[in-house]
Phi, psi and omega in degrees: 000142180282124180274341183221146172285146180294148188262141171205184182294344176242013182071005192235070180268193180286145179235118181291128180240127177268115183289143180208162180285157181296316183296321177294319178294317182294327178294336180257007181297147176292180182304134182295144178301152186294155176302129182254145175258120184257137177230151181232067183289152169244133180260130185231137176277187187297335179264010177085010180267147182299139173251123191241003186248024178282157177246172179304321184295341179281342181263136171236132181237133175234126181247115184050046176079359184251125173298143185242148177263125180291125184269323179214144188214128178227139177277163170298141174272106183252355179276132174300145180288141174282154181295139180284142174287166179305145174065023173237140188225155183217159175258005174227071185300333180266003184089325185257171178295133174297169188207137177225144180225141173240134178265125176250114170270105194268102177282330185297319185255032174229146172279164188302316183298316179290326176303314182296311179301314182293321179304311183294322175299313180299321179300326183274315189282317188298318177297346179265003174303141178297322181203144175258014180298127176066023178237135184233161188215125176225152173252130170265104185283178186291344176272358183083021179260135175279122180249117182288131171260311171228103195265166174295146179178168185301324183263350188300319186300330184268355180282103182270343190254006182304327181301330184301329183247017190287330190299321183291320178295313180298318180299322180295317178292319181290325177296319180294330185267352187273087177212176182295152180294139181303136186297328183276359187277125179246173184299312181300319177299317178295320179295314180299315181292326180289317182291323177299320177299316182296315180294319179296321178290325172298325179292319175300309180302330182303338181280356183249142185289159172081203178289150183225137177226146171243122172270112188255105183275114188203157170282333187174192179231125173273163178212152172246136191249143175280103187294348178272358182241116180297133182280322181053038178085355182247096185296335184295318183303328190241010183275133172285150178077337182294319178304317178300318180296311183302309180297320180297310184292326174299314180298331175269002182051045182243128180259142173258131179241095175299139173227119183239136173249015191303146173286341183249037181298139179208165185307323182294310182300315180298322182293315178302315180293322176297321179293321175300316180297317180292346177293328190239002182090012180269194181221143179266135176239146184227114179055040176255148177299139186296330182290323176291319181301305179308319180295312182295318179295317179293325172296316178297325180290326178289321189261014178285143171279164168237120183230136172232140170232163190249091171296160176296161179299328180287349180298328187277079191245016176063039177224162173291137176239140174265138175240136172237119180240121183231168179242138182282346182278129182297140173085002179256124178259139183252129170255122181197170173300138182243003184205148170208159176264114189279072177278120178290146175255108185274001183288147172303150183305315179299320176297320178297315180291323179292325176299322178297311178302317183293317180303319183291321182293324185269347187298146178286345182227170181279153174261129182260018181297326171243128184287131182229144164230139178225129177247136184240152179204167184298146176288152182297330179286342181088357181245089179117204183229153175262131185250126173242103184257139174241124176259130180296113189292333179288346180271353180254138174282115181246121179276130179258125177206129178060033177076010176240160180241124182239151175194182180198143177224151159273144184233108185244134177238127179230151179258150181224136178248193180298331183252011178130199184292155182233125175065190180267144178288160172264139181228139178220149175262134183232092173274149178216159179224125187242143165287173179295325181289319177297320179298317177300321178294312182290332172303331180267318186260341185098154175285122186269137168233139181214131178199157168276142178234113179290143176227169174246178179289346181274346183280124180254326181224157175234137175244133174250132179234134178240136174235128178281120183292341182270339187229345190067014173291151188219148175216149180212152176220132181247139183214155178284146172242005175229000000 
């Protein structure tokens, strides 16, 4: 372990990294960090405005009645990012965590009158959106098929103007879908198709960096119940398919936000939609303009905290768990997930860690879970590039003991050509130990990693991936080398 950071005029010099294969490193990996439960709460004051200066001590978490200790804590990034100098790249170009949203107009779970009303309202409201950037739109027709209005695609995230022309496309889709409900359609079939659509959209969103939300326009939620499981007044506990939906959305870091314009809103419908939102960390909206809903969801994504706690090993019991998260500061209200399904992960520790690295390696986009900046220059040998990587220190778990701070990351570098990845990535384990002064420095300037990376003429891009060995959080940034 390095007991001191290398010295230079900015305390951020080169660090020699011994390259090794991923399999060899992971086989020698220490005990995997305990499974963490991650929450992304939003703190609001009495007027509904975000509160961004809370500390970990301000939050109290209770899981199944048991107080929990916060394992990792990150505040919202509210400061605007400084412009990047030439040949420097980041996975957080705006300084804050990226965000993507998909709107799902659900015809299955709406009556005909509400479908028509919502169609007309969307025709009027969507063209008035300030921007359609990182917003997608699908219709779930009566056959349970997702019909794209503005679909996921390589160029879609940057398309800000699509809402201006959306009415004609939506009208065409709605006219084609406006017919009687299929005769063979039953409640269980409709529930399966609805949940599958939500999971499929979450899977598509998982390819995009940062926070992810689904705005689900629906009259309510139908359910199929397990007759062998007593409900005791809590429909979530005995509903079939809901555990699978909750676990899938959690794995995809996607929140569902029901939005209902129903003419028949009642306390039962409202409660059910609110419960569905709380399964994934979303929020339920009733008869609110779609523009205001999208604006609030985007704001919450920017101003959310990131909290992880470590339940006991016995916690993962394949049952629903209730979470209560509160704030010690008077007048602050917390919006957060309040329930999760504690599904155990039986994979060996090395396989779980390897799976996270592989997912980041194969992803079509960068992961912004750990903030990264990389500056490139010609390698001293003249063959390849020199990498100066800065890791956002507040995104890494640093253990403090005896006045020193310790942590460890995996550092992976991969090459990419015109047709995809090239060769095997290089992987190194980087443990570090910081004095209090060094800790203060890296909290301001980032944790430095530096190395030469050889490339060939076929290499067009390089991707850097960082994985925190203490939390399994990951971040990546991809940049051109030609």
